[in-house]
C-alpha positions as CSV (number, residue, x, y, z in Angstrom):
1,M,-0.2,-2.4,17.7
2,A,1.6,0.9,16.5
3,G,3.4,-0.5,13.8
4,E,6.2,-1.8,16.1
5,P,7.2,-5.6,15.8
6,I,5.9,-7.9,18.1
7,Q,6.5,-11.6,19.3
8,L,3.9,-13.9,18.4
9,E,3.9,-17.4,20.7
10,L,3.4,-20.4,18.3
11,S,5.0,-23.0,20.6
12,G,1.7,-25.2,21.2
13,E,1.1,-24.6,17.4
14,I,1.6,-27.4,14.8
15,G,1.5,-26.4,10.7
16,R,1.8,-23.4,8.8
17,F,0.2,-19.8,8.7
18,A,-0.6,-17.3,6.2
19,L,0.0,-13.9,7.5
20,A,-1.9,-10.6,6.8
21,W,-1.8,-7.1,8.4
22,L,-5.3,-5.3,9.3
23,D,-5.3,-1.7,9.6
24,S,-8.0,-1.4,12.2
25,A,-8.4,2.5,11.4
26,S,-9.4,2.0,7.9
27,G,-10.1,-1.6,7.7
28,G,-8.1,-2.1,4.9
29,L,-6.2,-6.0,4.9
30,Q,-2.9,-6.2,3.4
31,R,-2.3,-9.7,2.6
32,T,1.3,-10.9,2.4
33,D,3.1,-14.0,0.7
34,Q,5.1,-14.8,4.2
35,V,3.9,-18.3,5.3
36,I,5.0,-19.0,9.0
37,A,5.6,-22.2,11.1
38,G,4.2,-23.3,14.3
39,G,6.4,-24.7,16.7
40,G,8.3,-21.8,18.4
41,P,8.3,-18.1,19.0
42,L,8.6,-15.6,16.3
43,V,8.8,-11.9,15.7
44,L,6.4,-10.1,13.4
45,T,7.4,-7.0,11.9
46,P,4.7,-5.1,10.2
47,P,5.0,-3.2,6.6
48,A,7.1,-0.1,6.5
49,A,3.8,1.7,5.2
50,G,2.0,0.7,8.7
51,R,4.5,2.6,11.0
52,G,2.6,4.5,13.7
53,R,-0.8,2.9,12.6
54,P,-2.8,0.9,14.7
55,L,-1.8,-2.4,12.8
56,V,-3.3,-6.2,13.7
57,A,-1.5,-9.5,12.7
58,W,-4.1,-11.6,11.1
59,V,-3.1,-15.4,11.0
60,T,-4.7,-17.7,9.4
61,A,-4.3,-21.6,8.8
62,A,-2.0,-21.4,5.3
63,P,-3.6,-23.5,2.6
64,P,-1.9,-27.0,1.8
């Protein structure tokens, strides 16, 4: 990713997921309070501070 929105396909996934952004150039991890739900596609928009940077969407199972 270069800081542009991406589509994430979660149609085959059930549950809730936590989202963070990993800056692959610096190694910094920016956690968010955003919880996303499985069951369909969604568009992820990186934080504005990441525009033009090589960001990775880090999606993990959300705590109960």
